[in-house]
VOPAGU-2260 file (C-alpha; in pm, 1 decimal, decimal comma):
REM VOPAGU-2260
SITE   aa  ch    i         X         Y         Z
SITE  MET   A    0    1843,4    3579,1     264,2
SITE  ILE   A    1    1479,2    3469,9     299,4
SITE  LYS   A    2    1223,3    3601,4     546,6
SITE  VAL   A    3     865,9    3473,9     562,5
SITE  GLU   A    4     614,4    3623,9     806,0
SITE  LYS   A    5     254,6    3512,6     866,5
SITE  LEU   A    6     218,9    3354,6     523,8
SITE  HIS   A    7    -131,0    3241,1     425,1
SITE  PHE   A    8    -223,8    3086,2      92,4
SITE  SER   A    9    -523,3    2899,1     -47,1
SITE  TYR   A   10    -613,0    2754,0    -386,2
SITE  THR   A   11    -983,9    2779,7    -299,1
SITE  ASN   A   12   -1162,5    2919,1       3,0
SITE  ILE   A   13    -999,2    2649,8     215,0
SITE  PRO   A   14    -658,1    2753,3     360,8
SITE  PHE   A   15    -367,0    2547,8     226,2
SITE  ILE   A   16     -75,5    2723,9     400,2
SITE  GLU   A   17    -157,2    2886,1     733,0
SITE  ASN   A   18      33,5    3140,3     943,3
SITE  MET   A   19     378,4    3022,2     835,2
SITE  SER   A   20     688,2    3214,0     946,2
SITE  PHE   A   21    1058,6    3130,6     913,4
SITE  ASP   A   22    1396,2    3274,7     814,1
SITE  VAL   A   23    1672,2    3128,8     598,5
SITE  ASN   A   24    2028,6    3248,5     649,9
SITE  ASN   A   25    2266,7    3340,1     371,5
SITE  GLY   A   26    2474,1    3037,9     265,9
SITE  GLU   A   27    2245,1    2788,3     438,7
SITE  ILE   A   28    2085,3    2471,4     303,7
SITE  PHE   A   29    1732,5    2482,5     442,3
SITE  GLY   A   30    1506,3    2183,5     393,9
SITE  PHE   A   31    1130,7    2140,6     391,1
SITE  LEU   A   32    1056,8    1784,9     495,1
SITE  GLY   A   33     712,3    1635,0     461,5
SITE  PRO   A   34     491,9    1381,0     286,8
SITE  SER   A   35     334,6    1436,0     -54,5
SITE  GLY   A   36      61,7    1700,8     -43,4
SITE  ALA   A   37     199,4    1869,9     267,8
SITE  GLY   A   38     254,9    2204,5      92,4
SITE  LYS   A   39     627,1    2182,8      13,0
SITE  SER   A   40     601,6    2241,5    -362,0
SITE  THR   A   41     340,3    2513,3    -316,1
SITE  LEU   A   42     575,6    2692,4     -78,8
SITE  GLN   A   43     854,8    2668,4    -337,6
SITE  LYS   A   44     625,9    2824,7    -598,8
SITE  ILE   A   45     545,9    3112,9    -363,9
SITE  LEU   A   46     912,5    3171,4    -284,4
SITE  THR   A   47    1000,7    3176,2    -655,5
SITE  GLY   A   48     719,9    3412,3    -757,2
SITE  VAL   A   49     508,7    3157,7    -945,0
SITE  LEU   A   50     219,8    3204,3    -699,8
SITE  THR   A   51     175,4    3566,2    -593,0
SITE  LYS   A   52    -176,2    3579,1    -445,9
SITE  TYR   A   53     -72,2    3519,0     -86,6
SITE  ASP   A   54    -126,2    3706,8     238,0
SITE  GLY   A   55     160,2    3799,9     464,9
SITE  SER   A   56     515,9    3881,6     366,9
SITE  VAL   A   57     764,2    3676,5     164,2
SITE  GLU   A   58    1102,2    3841,1     110,3
SITE  VAL   A   59    1393,2    3691,5     -85,2
SITE  ASP   A   60    1714,2    3895,5     -80,0
SITE  GLU   A   61    1518,8    4181,1      85,9
SITE  LYS   A   62    1265,0    4197,8    -197,8
SITE  GLU   A   63     895,8    4116,9    -161,2
SITE  VAL   A   64     841,6    3829,7    -403,6
SITE  ARG   A   65     499,7    3939,5    -526,9
SITE  HIS   A   66     664,1    4256,2    -662,5
SITE  ALA   A   67     969,8    4081,8    -810,7
SITE  GLY   A   68    1103,4    4200,6   -1145,0
SITE  PRO   A   69    1356,8    4058,1   -1396,0
SITE  ALA   A   70    1652,7    4122,2   -1165,0
SITE  PHE   A   71    1497,7    3884,9    -908,8
SITE  TYR   A   72    1501,3    3594,4   -1154,7
SITE  GLU   A   73    1865,5    3660,0   -1239,3
SITE  ARG   A   74    1945,3    3592,9    -871,6
SITE  ILE   A   75    1758,4    3263,8    -832,8
SITE  GLY   A   76    1782,9    2920,0    -989,6
SITE  VAL   A   77    1491,8    2677,9    -991,7
SITE  ASP   A   78    1493,1    2300,9   -1034,2
SITE  PHE   A   79    1141,9    2165,6    -987,7
SITE  GLU   A   80    1077,8    1791,9    -973,0
SITE  PHE   A   81     954,7    1766,3   -1333,4
SITE  PRO   A   82    1211,5    1884,0   -1593,0
SITE  SER   A   83    1128,9    2187,8   -1807,4
SITE  LEU   A   84    1337,8    2120,2   -2115,4
SITE  TYR   A   85    1295,3    2142,2   -2491,3
SITE  GLU   A   86    1286,2    1775,8   -2592,5
SITE  LYS   A   87    1364,5    1828,9   -2961,9
SITE  LEU   A   88    1683,7    2016,2   -2876,5
SITE  SER   A   89    2005,1    1856,8   -2754,7
SITE  ALA   A   90    2132,0    1907,6   -2402,5
SITE  ARG   A   91    2390,0    2155,1   -2524,1
SITE  GLN   A   92    2130,4    2348,1   -2726,6
SITE  ASN   A   93    1903,0    2363,2   -2422,2
SITE  LEU   A   94    2178,8    2506,9   -2206,5
SITE  ARG   A   95    2284,1    2757,2   -2472,9
SITE  PHE   A   96    1927,4    2878,8   -2506,9
SITE  PHE   A   97    1870,6    2922,1   -2133,6
SITE  ALA   A   98    2213,0    3084,6   -2094,6
SITE  SER   A   99    2112,5    3341,4   -2358,2
SITE  LEU   A  100    1833,9    3465,8   -2128,8
SITE  TYR   A  101    2080,9    3596,9   -1871,0
SITE  PRO   A  102    2357,6    3857,9   -1877,2
SITE  GLN   A  103    2614,0    3602,2   -1756,2
SITE  SER   A  104    2652,1    3225,3   -1771,8
SITE  ARG   A  105    2878,3    2944,9   -1656,3
SITE  ASP   A  106    3087,8    2717,4   -1878,4
SITE  ILE   A  107    2847,5    2472,4   -2044,7
SITE  ASP   A  108    3100,1    2192,7   -2096,4
SITE  ARG   A  109    3204,4    2198,5   -1731,1
SITE  LEU   A  110    2843,1    2179,3   -1618,2
SITE  LEU   A  111    2771,5    1888,2   -1852,6
SITE  GLU   A  112    3084,8    1708,6   -1737,0
SITE  SER   A  113    2992,8    1758,7   -1370,4
SITE  VAL   A  114    2678,9    1545,6   -1413,6
SITE  GLY   A  115    2827,1    1293,2   -1656,5
SITE  LEU   A  116    2645,9    1421,7   -1965,5
SITE  LEU   A  117    2931,0    1566,6   -2170,6
SITE  LEU   A  118    2954,0    1267,4   -2403,9
SITE  GLU   A  119    2574,7    1273,2   -2449,7
SITE  SER   A  120    2552,3    1649,9   -2489,4
SITE  ASP   A  121    2459,0    1650,2   -2858,7
SITE  LYS   A  122    2183,6    1390,2   -2820,3
SITE  LYS   A  123    1825,9    1518,5   -2829,9
SITE  VAL   A  124    1670,8    1536,0   -2484,8
SITE  MET   A  125    1373,9    1327,6   -2603,6
SITE  TYR   A  126    1609,4    1027,9   -2602,7
SITE  TYR   A  127    1734,0    1091,6   -2248,5
SITE  SER   A  128    1632,5     871,4   -1956,0
SITE  LYS   A  129    1444,5    1021,4   -1661,5
SITE  GLY   A  130    1764,7    1036,8   -1459,3
SITE  MET   A  131    1954,0    1210,0   -1739,5
SITE  LYS   A  132    1678,2    1469,1   -1772,0
SITE  SER   A  133    1688,6    1528,5   -1396,3
SITE  ARG   A  134    2062,9    1591,2   -1406,8
SITE  LEU   A  135    2031,2    1822,4   -1706,7
SITE  ASN   A  136    1748,7    2013,4   -1542,4
SITE  PHE   A  137    1966,8    2063,8   -1235,2
SITE  ILE   A  138    2258,4    2218,7   -1422,9
SITE  LYS   A  139    2009,9    2431,5   -1619,0
SITE  ALA   A  140    1926,2    2592,0   -1284,9
SITE  LEU   A  141    2298,2    2668,2   -1237,2
SITE  ILE   A  142    2365,7    2809,4   -1584,3
SITE  HIS   A  143    2345,6    3176,6   -1476,8
SITE  ASP   A  144    2530,7    3122,6   -1146,5
SITE  PRO   A  145    2237,6    3222,3    -919,1
SITE  GLN   A  146    2281,2    3321,9    -555,9
SITE  VAL   A  147    1972,9    3130,9    -435,4
SITE  LEU   A  148    1879,5    2779,9    -548,6
SITE  PHE   A  149    1533,6    2625,7    -512,1
SITE  LEU   A  150    1544,8    2248,0    -548,0
SITE  ASP   A  151    1238,7    2025,4    -544,2
SITE  GLU   A  152    1314,9    1654,0    -483,6
SITE  PRO   A  153    1658,4    1684,6    -651,8
SITE  THR   A  154    1748,2    1314,2    -620,1
SITE  SER   A  155    1407,5    1173,1    -714,0
SITE  GLY   A  156    1435,4     898,2    -974,5
SITE  LEU   A  157    1814,9     882,1    -959,9
SITE  ASP   A  158    2014,5     567,0    -895,5
SITE  PRO   A  159    2250,6     574,1    -593,4
SITE  THR   A  160    2554,9     672,8    -800,7
SITE  ASN   A  161    2388,7     968,9    -969,8
SITE  ALA   A  162    2212,6    1070,1    -646,9
SITE  ARG   A  163    2558,1    1089,7    -488,6
SITE  ILE   A  164    2681,8    1307,5    -775,5
SITE  MET   A  165    2380,6    1535,7    -732,9
SITE  LYS   A  166    2431,3    1571,1    -357,4
SITE  ASP   A  167    2800,0    1646,8    -401,5
SITE  LEU   A  168    2711,1    1920,6    -651,5
SITE  ILE   A  169    2460,6    2070,2    -407,5
SITE  LEU   A  170    2724,9    2075,3    -133,2
SITE  ALA   A  171    2972,1    2232,6    -377,2
SITE  GLU   A  172    2725,0    2515,1    -447,2
SITE  LYS   A  173    2685,6    2570,6     -73,9
SITE  ALA   A  174    3064,2    2588,6     -39,5
SITE  LYS   A  175    3054,0    2877,7    -287,5
SITE  GLY   A  176    2822,3    3066,7     -51,3
SITE  LYS   A  177    2493,5    2988,7    -223,8
SITE  THR   A  178    2167,3    2972,6     -26,9
SITE  ILE   A  179    1974,4    2655,9    -107,0
SITE  ILE   A  180    1610,5    2569,9     -39,0
SITE  LEU   A  181    1543,6    2199,1     -70,5
SITE  THR   A  182    1208,7    2024,0     -52,0
SITE  THR   A  183    1204,3    1649,6      -6,7
SITE  HIS   A  184    1037,5    1354,7     159,7
SITE  ASN   A  185    1372,8    1174,7     167,0
SITE  MET   A  186    1493,4    1181,8     527,2
SITE  HIS   A  187    1844,7    1065,8     429,0
SITE  ASP   A  188    1891,4    1358,5     187,8
SITE  ALA   A  189    1762,4    1602,6     448,5
SITE  ALA   A  190    1987,9    1468,7     724,4
SITE  GLU   A  191    2295,3    1469,7     501,3
SITE  LEU   A  192    2249,3    1800,4     319,3
SITE  CYS   A  193    2050,9    2040,3     536,4
SITE  ASP   A  194    2177,6    2279,3     801,6
SITE  ARG   A  195    1819,8    2309,9     925,3
SITE  VAL   A  196    1492,3    2142,7     835,9
SITE  ALA   A  197    1128,1    2233,5     884,2
SITE  PHE   A  198     866,3    1961,2     925,9
SITE  ILE   A  199     560,8    2052,3     716,1
SITE  VAL   A  200     222,7    1883,4     742,9
SITE  ASP   A  201    -106,3    2021,8     609,5
SITE  GLY   A  202      46,5    2360,0     528,8
SITE  ARG   A  203     193,5    2418,8     875,0
SITE  ILE   A  204     543,5    2400,9    1022,0
SITE  ASN   A  205     536,0    2155,2    1311,9
SITE  ALA   A  206     904,6    2171,6    1403,7
SITE  LEU   A  207    1216,9    2355,7    1285,8
SITE  ASP   A  208    1579,7    2292,9    1385,8
SITE  THR   A  209    1898,4    2121,7    1276,4
SITE  PRO   A  210    1850,5    1752,8    1191,1
SITE  ARG   A  211    2078,3    1653,8    1479,1
SITE  LYS   A  212    1896,1    1864,0    1737,1
SITE  LEU   A  213    1558,0    1735,6    1623,0
SITE  VAL   A  214    1676,3    1377,9    1660,7
SITE  MET   A  215    1840,4    1430,6    1998,9
SITE  SER   A  216    1564,6    1645,9    2147,9
SITE  LYS   A  217    1280,6    1411,0    2061,6
SITE  GLY   A  218    1445,5    1071,8    2064,5
SITE  ALA   A  219    1693,0     872,2    2266,7
SITE  SER   A  220    1984,2     657,5    2157,5
SITE  LYS   A  221    1963,6     296,2    2264,3
SITE  ILE   A  222    2158,3     -25,5    2249,4
SITE  THR   A  223    2027,6    -366,6    2153,8
SITE  TYR   A  224    2201,0    -679,5    2275,1
SITE  THR   A  225    2137,5   -1052,3    2246,6
SITE  TYR   A  226    2225,0   -1348,8    2467,3
SITE  LEU   A  227    2127,0   -1712,8    2514,8
SITE  VAL   A  228    1869,1   -1852,6    2755,4
SITE  ASP   A  229    1821,5   -2229,4    2737,5
SITE  ASP   A  230    1986,7   -2231,7    2394,1
SITE  LYS   A  231    1742,1   -1969,6    2264,8
SITE  GLU   A  232    1857,1   -1624,7    2154,2
SITE  VAL   A  233    1700,2   -1342,4    2355,8
SITE  THR   A  234    1703,8    -974,6    2255,8
SITE  LYS   A  235    1690,4    -682,6    2496,7
SITE  GLU   A  236    1708,8    -305,2    2456,3
SITE  ALA   A  237    1835,4     -35,8    2692,3
SITE  LEU   A  238    1864,5     341,0    2666,6
SITE  LEU   A  239    2225,8     435,6    2604,3
SITE  LYS   A  240    2222,9     690,7    2887,3
SITE  GLU   A  241    2094,1     430,6    3132,9
SITE  THR   A  242    2326,3     137,8    3059,4
SITE  GLU   A  243    2496,9     179,9    3396,3
SITE  LYS   A  244    2167,6      79,2    3559,2
SITE  ASP   A  245    2127,9    -236,2    3350,7
SITE  ALA   A  246    2247,1    -510,8    3586,8
SITE  LEU   A  247    2182,0    -785,9    3333,1
SITE  LEU   A  248    2399,0    -614,0    3073,4
SITE  HIS   A  249    2686,2    -581,1    3319,3
SITE  LYS   A  250    2647,7    -944,0    3423,3
SITE  LEU   A  251    2651,4   -1066,0    3062,2
SITE  ILE   A  252    2958,7    -856,3    2983,3
SITE  SER   A  253    3145,9    -989,7    3287,2
SITE  GLU   A  254    3059,5   -1346,3    3184,1
SITE  ASN   A  255    3147,6   -1282,3    2818,6
SITE  ALA   A  256    2797,2   -1405,7    2736,4
SITE  ILE   A  257    2678,5   -1141,4    2489,6
SITE  LEU   A  258    2617,7   -1273,7    2140,1
SITE  SER   A  259    2579,4    -932,2    1972,3
SITE  ILE   A  260    2544,8    -568,1    2068,0
SITE  HIS   A  261    2487,8    -251,4    1866,6
SITE  SER   A  262    2376,2     104,4    1922,6
SITE  SER   A  263    2113,2     298,8    1731,6
SITE  GLU   A  264    1932,1     629,8    1744,0
SITE  PRO   A  265    1609,6     761,9    1592,7
SITE  ASN   A  266    1620,5     898,9    1240,0
SITE  LEU   A  267    1431,4    1195,1    1099,6
SITE  ASN   A  268    1144,9     974,8     988,7
SITE  ASP   A  269    1102,4     848,5    1346,9
SITE  ILE   A  270    1104,3    1204,2    1480,3
SITE  PHE   A  271     868,4    1324,7    1208,4
SITE  LEU   A  272     623,1    1051,6    1306,8
SITE  GLU   A  273     653,4    1141,1    1675,7
SITE  VAL   A  274     604,6    1515,0    1615,4
SITE  THR   A  275     333,6    1505,4    1348,9
SITE  GLY   A  276     172,7    1163,8    1372,3
SITE  ARG   A  277     247,2    1117,0     999,6
SITE  THR   A  278     514,4     933,5     804,6
SITE  LEU   A  279     734,9    1081,1     532,6
SITE  ILE   A  280     669,6     798,0     289,9
């Protein structure tokens, strides 16, 4: 669905995105994971045709983006981090207006209900909270039933309940066969939603794979256990794959002397730090 080859982009004479290449499969949720200023939002703007003065090739649905026409925008939906809504109109009026720009549209009431805004649909957007605006902006991107969705920090500013609603809606769109590009610095969203993720730092892709493979290839699961020595609690760690070599662990188990034991593995933030030397937060 998306093919990027040797992409270069700069706002000034200093390169901002350098020699970037990747593919996104049809029906895949593909995530760009990186800290603020890494180039994630700029890449989204290139992929959606907002920024066209780039070098290299950027194809979405087999069309070079810099030459995209009206038909291209009927195939994509965009939800950037900051809502683009008419504040003096109600939610319903906003959706009706944006629906009028396309040859087809989805049921407005169902979309409003899906994000818990149906009862507030006739209230002017200027009186909405940040979270309500974020949810409305998301369904605005779905109004014309696009084949490709570009989402920029879709759960930013949402409480856990509404973030869960948003993630379930994203997964529902994937189940319909939609291709979804998601940019985030939230490792939990990336691990839960994405089929593959790309680590981006300073306009470059440092690693690209499934979240699980990135974690397992760069990190190692371990166990942490505690026991008493002279009435003081002692903590020790061991790699999960090497527990058979841990004589102390076996001794403590045989003596029923372990106070606590649990397993853990690296998360995407740990792997991002190992690969790039930067943190996501």
